[in-house]
C-alpha positions in Angstrom: 9.6 -22.7 6.1 12.8 -22.0 4.2 13.0 -18.3 4.8 16.4 -16.7 4.1 15.7 -13.2 5.5 13.8 -11.6 8.4 12.9 -8.2 9.5 15.3 -6.6 11.9 14.4 -6.5 15.6 14.0 -2.7 15.5 11.4 -2.7 12.7 8.5 -3.5 14.9 9.9 -2.0 18.1 10.0 1.7 17.4 9.2 4.7 19.5 5.9 6.1 18.1 6.4 9.5 19.7 9.9 9.8 18.3 8.8 8.6 14.9 6.1 11.2 14.7 8.4 14.0 15.8 11.0 13.1 13.2 8.8 12.1 10.3 9.5 15.3 8.4 13.2 14.5 8.4 12.9 11.3 6.5 15.0 11.5 3.3 13.3 11.7 -0.1 13.0 8.3 -1.7 12.6 6.4 1.5 9.4 4.4 1.9 6.8 6.0 4.3 3.7 4.5 6.0 0.9 6.7 7.3 -2.1 5.6 9.4 -5.4 7.4 9.0 -4.6 9.1 5.7 -7.6 7.7 3.8 -11.1 8.8 4.4 -13.4 6.1 5.8 -15.2 6.0 2.4 -12.0 5.5 0.4 -10.7 2.9 2.8 -14.0 1.0 2.5 -13.9 1.2 -1.3 -10.3 -0.2 -1.4 -11.3 -3.0 1.0 -14.1 -4.0 -1.3 -11.9 -3.7 -4.4 -9.2 -6.0 -3.0 -11.4 -8.3 -0.9 -10.6 -12.1 -1.1 -13.6 -12.6 -3.4 -13.3 -9.4 -5.4 -13.4 -9.4 -9.2 -9.9 -7.9 -9.3 -8.3 -11.3 -8.5 -10.4 -13.2 -11.1 -10.0 -10.6 -13.8 -6.2 -10.7 -13.4 -6.0 -14.5 -13.2 -4.1 -14.0 -10.0 -4.6 -17.6 -8.8 -2.9 -19.0 -11.9 0.8 -19.7 -11.1 1.6 -18.9 -14.7 0.4 -15.3 -14.3 3.6 -14.1 -12.8 4.3 -10.7 -11.2 2.5 -7.7 -12.5 2.3 -4.1 -11.2 0.6 -0.9 -12.0 2.9 2.2 -12.0 1.4 5.6 -11.3 3.4 8.8 -11.3 3.0 10.3 -7.9 4.6 13.7 -8.7 2.2 14.4 -11.6 -1.2 16.0 -11.6 -4.0 14.0 -9.9 -5.8 11.6 -12.1 -9.6 11.3 -11.8 -11.1 8.0 -10.9 -14.7 6.9 -10.3 -13.6 5.9 -6.8 -12.2 9.4 -6.1 -15.0 11.5 -7.5 -17.5 13.2 -5.1 
């Protein structure tokens, strides 16, 4: 397939107990992944928003090879921003 890089062997073979016990010692700026941090309603909403046939992909012309890379940047350290998805 022409790949040049692969994930290291230890990436998918980690000790879950040890990872949970040491998670608070992860240095700032290092990527984190958390399971179960979204409510079921929020997870369902995100699944609908990014489903294969969701409007997001059409509205962003994602299938067009000329679209190129795009990203949304949100300040995570700032005050929370309201969103229709987040309101109760």
